[in-house]
C-alpha positions in Angstrom: -107.5 183.3 215.5 -109.7 180.7 214.2 -111.2 178.0 216.1 -109.2 175.2 214.8 -105.9 177.3 216.1 -107.6 178.7 219.1 -105.8 177.5 222.3 -102.5 176.7 219.8 -99.5 178.0 221.2 -97.5 179.8 218.8 -93.9 181.4 218.8 -92.2 183.7 216.3 -88.6 184.5 215.9 -88.0 187.4 213.7 -85.8 189.6 212.0 -86.2 193.2 213.8 -85.2 195.0 210.4 -88.6 193.6 209.0 -90.6 196.4 211.3 -88.9 199.3 212.7 -92.0 199.9 215.4 -91.7 195.9 216.4 -91.7 196.7 219.9 -94.9 198.3 220.3 -96.9 196.0 217.4 -95.6 192.7 218.8 -96.8 194.0 222.2 -100.1 194.6 221.4 -100.6 191.3 220.1 -98.9 189.5 223.2 -101.4 191.8 225.2 -104.2 190.1 223.1 -103.5 186.8 223.2 -101.6 186.5 226.4 -99.4 183.3 226.9 -101.1 181.7 223.1 -98.6 183.8 221.2 -94.6 184.6 221.8 -92.2 186.9 219.8 -88.3 186.7 220.0 -86.6 189.8 218.2 -83.5 188.8 216.9 -81.1 191.3 215.1 -80.8 189.1 212.1 -82.7 185.8 211.4 -79.4 184.2 210.8 -78.9 184.1 214.3 -81.5 181.5 215.0 -80.0 178.3 216.4 -81.7 174.8 216.3 -81.7 174.7 219.9 -83.6 178.0 220.1 -86.3 176.0 217.9 -86.2 173.0 220.0 -86.7 174.9 223.4 -89.7 176.5 221.9 -91.4 173.3 221.2 -90.2 172.4 224.7 -91.7 175.0 226.3 -95.3 174.3 225.3 -95.1 175.7 221.2 -97.2 173.9 218.9 -96.0 175.8 215.9 -92.5 177.8 215.9 -92.0 180.4 212.7 -89.3 182.0 211.6 -89.7 185.0 209.9 -86.7 186.3 207.6 -86.1 189.7 205.7 -86.3 188.6 201.6 -83.5 187.0 199.8 -81.0 189.4 198.9 -82.1 192.0 201.2 -80.3 190.9 204.5 -78.5 193.7 206.3 -75.6 190.9 207.0 -75.9 189.1 203.4 -76.5 185.6 204.2 -78.5 185.8 207.6 -81.7 184.5 206.1 -79.8 181.5 204.0 -78.3 180.6 207.2 -81.7 180.7 209.0 -83.1 177.8 206.4 -80.2 175.7 206.9 -80.7 175.7 210.6 -84.4 175.3 210.3 -84.2 172.2 208.2 -81.5 171.1 210.5 -84.2 171.4 213.4 -87.0 169.6 211.7 -84.8 166.6 210.6 -84.6 166.8 214.6 -87.8 166.9 215.5 -89.2 164.2 212.8 -86.5 162.0 214.4 -88.5 162.1 217.9 -91.8 161.8 216.6 -92.9 165.4 215.6 -94.2 166.6 212.4 -91.8 168.8 210.3 -94.6 171.6 210.0 -94.2 172.4 213.5 -91.5 174.5 212.5 -91.8 177.1 209.5 -89.7 179.6 207.7 -91.9 182.5 206.3 -89.4 184.2 203.8 -90.8 187.8 203.0 -91.2 188.6 199.6 -88.8 191.5 197.8 -90.5 194.9 198.2 -92.8 193.6 201.3 -93.3 196.3 203.4 -95.3 195.1 206.6 -95.7 195.0 210.6 -94.8 192.1 212.4 -98.4 192.6 214.1 -100.0 192.3 210.6 -97.8 189.4 209.9 -98.4 187.2 212.7 -102.2 187.7 212.4 -102.3 186.5 208.5 -100.2 183.4 210.0 -102.4 182.9 212.9 -105.8 183.0 210.9 -104.2 180.6 208.3 -105.8 177.0 209.1 -103.9 175.1 211.7 -102.7 172.2 209.9 -101.0 171.1 213.2 -103.3 170.3 216.6 -102.0 170.7 219.9 -98.2 168.9 220.7 -97.9 165.4 221.4 -95.3 166.6 223.9 -97.6 168.5 225.9 -100.0 165.3 225.8 -97.5 163.3 227.0 -95.8 165.8 229.8 -100.0 165.7 231.0 -99.9 162.1 231.0 -97.1 161.9 232.7 -98.5 164.1 235.6 -101.0 162.1 236.1 -98.9 159.2 236.4 -96.8 160.9 239.1 -93.6 161.0 237.0 -92.5 164.1 236.3 
């Protein structure tokens, strides 16, 4: 993780079909990064709901990724397309409350890609963080200082 993204809390929702050894791979990263990284494997990325994305932000995530299998390669036919629609809807909701759309991002793996969730997560974490800490966290801290909770 680079200096800019150090301290950012990142949540990953991902299709379990991406990595057959995802349990072992993600646990290694969770152990390394501690509470700064959270993984939520899904039987299909199409199972994601806007409320899951909103809850991740509410729970302290600065950035939320939804990682889907390649288009046309979904085991359940159109799960990745459903995930895209739901993420777009959630982006509209967070914009209404004053957060940046970029806090929610869909990663659609290219066809023929063979990767592991830990490798993919490391690549995403190494990217320059365009978003800083969530303003929701700053507001929560300010409320605690003022005695409002």
